[in-house]
C-alpha positions as CSV (number, residue, x, y, z in Angstrom):
1,M,82.9,-62.1,90.8
2,R,83.7,-61.0,94.3
3,Q,80.0,-60.5,95.2
4,R,78.9,-64.0,93.9
5,Y,81.7,-65.8,95.6
6,S,82.4,-63.5,98.5
7,R,81.5,-65.9,101.3
8,Q,83.8,-68.5,99.7
9,I,86.6,-66.0,99.2
10,F,86.3,-64.9,102.9
11,F,87.1,-68.5,103.9
12,P,90.9,-68.2,104.4
13,P,91.9,-71.5,102.9
14,I,90.4,-70.4,99.6
15,G,90.7,-66.7,99.4
16,E,91.1,-64.6,96.2
17,E,93.9,-66.9,94.9
18,G,92.0,-70.1,95.5
19,Q,88.9,-68.6,93.9
20,K,90.9,-67.8,90.8
21,R,92.1,-71.4,90.6
22,I,88.6,-72.7,91.0
23,G,87.5,-70.3,88.2
24,Q,90.2,-71.8,85.9
25,S,89.4,-75.5,86.6
26,S,87.5,-78.1,84.7
27,V,85.5,-80.8,86.5
28,L,83.8,-83.9,85.1
29,V,80.9,-85.4,87.0
30,M,80.3,-89.0,86.1
31,G,76.7,-89.8,86.8
32,A,73.8,-87.3,87.3
33,G,71.7,-89.2,89.9
34,A,71.6,-88.7,93.6
35,L,75.3,-88.0,94.2
36,G,75.9,-86.5,90.8
37,T,73.2,-83.8,91.2
38,V,74.6,-82.6,94.5
39,L,78.1,-82.7,93.2
40,A,77.2,-80.8,90.0
41,N,75.2,-78.2,92.0
42,N,78.2,-77.6,94.4
43,M,80.7,-77.3,91.6
44,A,78.5,-74.9,89.7
45,R,77.9,-72.7,92.7
46,A,81.6,-72.8,93.6
47,G,82.4,-71.3,90.1
48,V,84.4,-73.8,88.2
49,R,85.1,-72.8,84.6
50,R,84.0,-75.9,82.9
51,L,81.6,-78.6,84.0
52,R,80.8,-81.7,82.0
53,I,78.0,-84.0,83.3
54,V,77.8,-87.5,81.9
55,D,74.7,-89.8,82.3
56,R,72.8,-92.2,80.1
57,D,69.5,-92.2,82.1
58,Y,66.3,-90.1,82.0
59,V,64.5,-88.4,84.9
60,E,61.8,-90.6,86.6
61,E,59.4,-89.8,89.4
62,S,61.3,-92.1,91.8
63,N,64.4,-89.9,91.4
64,L,62.7,-86.8,92.9
65,Q,63.1,-88.1,96.5
66,R,66.9,-87.5,96.5
67,Q,68.1,-86.1,93.1
68,I,68.1,-82.4,93.9
69,L,68.3,-80.8,90.4
70,Y,65.1,-82.4,89.1
71,D,61.4,-81.7,89.4
72,E,58.0,-83.1,88.4
73,E,58.1,-81.4,85.0
74,D,61.5,-83.0,84.2
75,A,60.0,-86.4,85.0
76,A,56.9,-85.7,83.0
77,R,59.0,-84.7,80.0
78,T,61.4,-87.8,80.6
79,L,64.3,-85.5,80.0
80,P,67.8,-87.0,79.9
81,K,69.3,-86.4,83.3
82,A,72.4,-84.6,82.0
83,V,70.2,-82.2,80.0
84,A,67.8,-81.5,82.8
85,A,70.7,-80.9,85.3
86,V,72.3,-78.4,83.0
87,E,69.0,-76.6,82.4
88,K,68.8,-76.0,86.2
89,L,72.4,-75.1,86.7
90,R,72.4,-72.5,84.0
91,K,69.8,-70.6,86.0
92,I,72.0,-70.9,89.1
93,N,75.4,-69.9,87.5
94,S,75.4,-68.8,83.9
95,E,79.1,-68.1,83.9
96,V,80.0,-71.8,83.9
97,D,80.7,-73.6,80.6
98,Y,78.3,-76.6,80.9
99,E,78.6,-79.8,78.7
100,P,75.7,-82.3,79.1
101,V,76.7,-85.7,77.7
102,V,74.0,-88.3,77.3
103,A,76.1,-91.5,77.0
104,D,76.8,-94.9,78.4
105,V,80.4,-94.9,79.8
106,N,82.3,-97.8,78.3
107,P,85.9,-98.8,77.5
108,G,85.7,-97.2,74.1
109,N,84.8,-93.7,75.3
110,V,85.9,-93.3,78.9
111,R,89.3,-91.8,78.2
112,E,87.9,-89.4,75.7
113,L,85.2,-88.3,78.1
114,M,87.7,-87.3,80.7
115,A,90.5,-85.9,78.5
116,G,91.5,-82.4,79.4
117,F,89.8,-82.4,82.8
118,D,91.5,-81.5,86.1
119,L,89.3,-83.7,88.3
120,V,86.7,-86.5,88.0
121,L,83.9,-86.8,90.6
122,D,82.1,-90.1,91.1
123,G,78.3,-89.9,90.9
124,T,77.9,-93.4,89.4
125,D,76.1,-96.4,90.8
126,N,78.0,-99.5,89.7
127,F,81.4,-101.1,90.2
128,E,82.0,-101.7,86.5
129,V,81.9,-98.0,85.5
130,R,84.0,-97.1,88.6
131,M,86.7,-99.6,87.4
132,L,86.7,-97.9,84.0
133,I,87.0,-94.5,85.6
134,N,89.8,-95.7,87.9
135,D,91.9,-97.3,85.2
136,A,91.6,-94.3,82.9
137,C,92.3,-91.8,85.6
138,V,95.3,-93.7,86.9
139,K,96.8,-94.0,83.3
140,Q,96.3,-90.3,82.6
141,G,97.3,-89.1,86.1
142,I,93.9,-87.5,86.8
143,P,92.7,-87.4,90.4
144,W,89.2,-88.6,91.0
145,I,87.0,-88.8,94.1
146,H,85.0,-91.9,94.7
147,G,81.6,-91.8,96.4
148,A,78.9,-94.4,97.0
149,C,75.6,-94.6,99.0
150,V,73.1,-97.3,99.8
151,G,70.5,-97.4,102.5
152,S,71.7,-95.1,105.2
153,Q,75.4,-95.8,104.5
154,G,77.9,-94.1,102.3
155,L,81.6,-93.7,101.7
156,S,84.1,-91.4,100.0
157,F,87.7,-91.8,99.1
158,N,90.2,-89.6,97.2
159,I,92.2,-91.4,94.5
160,L,95.3,-89.4,93.7
161,P,97.5,-91.3,91.2
162,G,101.0,-91.8,92.5
163,E,100.0,-90.8,96.1
164,T,97.2,-93.0,97.3
165,P,95.9,-96.5,96.6
166,C,93.5,-96.7,93.7
167,F,90.0,-98.1,93.5
168,R,91.3,-101.4,92.1
169,C,93.8,-101.6,95.0
170,I,90.9,-101.7,97.4
171,Y,88.2,-103.7,95.6
172,Q,90.3,-105.6,93.0
173,E,87.3,-107.1,91.3
174,P,83.6,-106.2,91.1
175,P,81.3,-108.3,93.3
176,P,79.3,-111.0,91.6
177,P,76.0,-109.8,90.1
178,G,73.3,-109.5,92.8
179,A,75.8,-109.9,95.7
180,A,76.0,-106.3,96.8
181,P,73.0,-104.3,98.1
182,T,71.8,-101.6,95.8
183,C,69.3,-98.7,96.0
184,D,66.8,-100.8,94.0
185,T,67.0,-103.6,96.6
186,V,67.4,-101.9,100.0
187,G,66.6,-98.3,99.2
188,V,68.5,-95.1,100.0
189,I,67.7,-92.0,102.1
190,A,68.5,-88.5,101.0
191,P,70.5,-87.4,104.0
192,I,73.3,-89.9,103.3
193,V,73.4,-88.7,99.7
194,N,73.9,-85.1,100.7
195,I,76.5,-85.9,103.3
196,I,78.7,-88.1,101.0
197,A,78.4,-85.7,98.0
198,S,79.3,-82.8,100.3
199,I,82.4,-84.7,101.6
200,E,83.3,-85.3,97.9
201,S,82.7,-81.6,97.1
202,A,84.8,-80.4,100.0
203,E,87.7,-82.6,98.9
204,A,87.3,-81.4,95.4
205,L,87.6,-77.8,96.5
206,K,90.8,-78.6,98.5
207,L,92.3,-80.2,95.4
208,L,91.2,-77.4,93.0
209,V,92.7,-74.6,95.2
210,G,95.9,-76.6,95.6
211,D,95.6,-77.4,99.3
212,R,96.9,-81.0,99.0
213,E,98.1,-80.9,102.6
214,H,94.5,-81.1,103.8
215,L,93.3,-83.7,101.4
216,S,92.1,-86.9,103.0
217,R,94.1,-90.0,102.4
218,D,91.6,-92.3,104.2
219,L,88.4,-94.0,103.1
220,M,85.6,-92.3,105.0
221,S,82.5,-94.3,105.9
222,V,79.3,-92.9,107.3
223,D,76.0,-94.4,108.5
224,V,73.6,-91.7,109.4
225,W,71.0,-94.1,110.9
226,E,73.6,-95.8,113.2
227,N,75.4,-92.5,113.9
228,S,78.8,-93.9,112.8
229,F,81.6,-91.9,111.2
230,D,84.7,-94.0,110.5
C-alpha cells in the first residue's frame, strides 16, 4: 500500500492516517461523462475502498475529445459508460471495489443509489438530476460536491448539509428548457473539464481525510479562455 500511494502519503495534510481514511471511504460518482470520468479516475488512483459510478448513457465518438476513460473501441462497441469506465479503472487500481450502475437517476431511485456512501461527486449535466441529488443528500446528511462545465467556463461548490447553503439555496428552480447554454449548443473544451474535476477531487480528498478546516465554503468559478478565477 505504501508504494502505490507513497507520493500521496508524503503530502503532510494526508499522511499515513489520511490514507487509511481514504482507503476506508465510499464515493459515489453521479455521471460518467467529462467530469465524471476525471472524478472516477482520481478517486480510483487515490485508493478509495468503494466506488460506484452511475450513468445511463453509452460511449459515442464525440465523447472521446474530453471523457478520459474511453477510447475508440468503447465507442465502436457502444458500451455503457459506467461499464466502460470500470473496465479501465480495474486496470489502474484493482484494489478498489467498483460498482457500475447503468441507470437513469430519478425520484424513485436516487436515495437508494446513494445510501451508505460517504460522499457524492457531481459529474451530471442537468439541473433536474442535481436537484434530486441535492435534496436526497440534504435529507440524509451526505456531503456532495457540485461541478459543472460549458464552453470554457466551469464552477465547483461544496455542499455540506448543516454547514453551507445547498444547491437549491443558490438556484432555487431549474432554468426553463433551452434557456441555459449546454455542451450541445455552445460546446466545451477539455481543459476546463479537467480543472473543475480536479478542484472537485481535491475538495473530496480534504473531506475524506477529515480536513474540514481547509474545505472551501465558496462557489468557485473559472473561465480558462478569459483567464478568470473567481
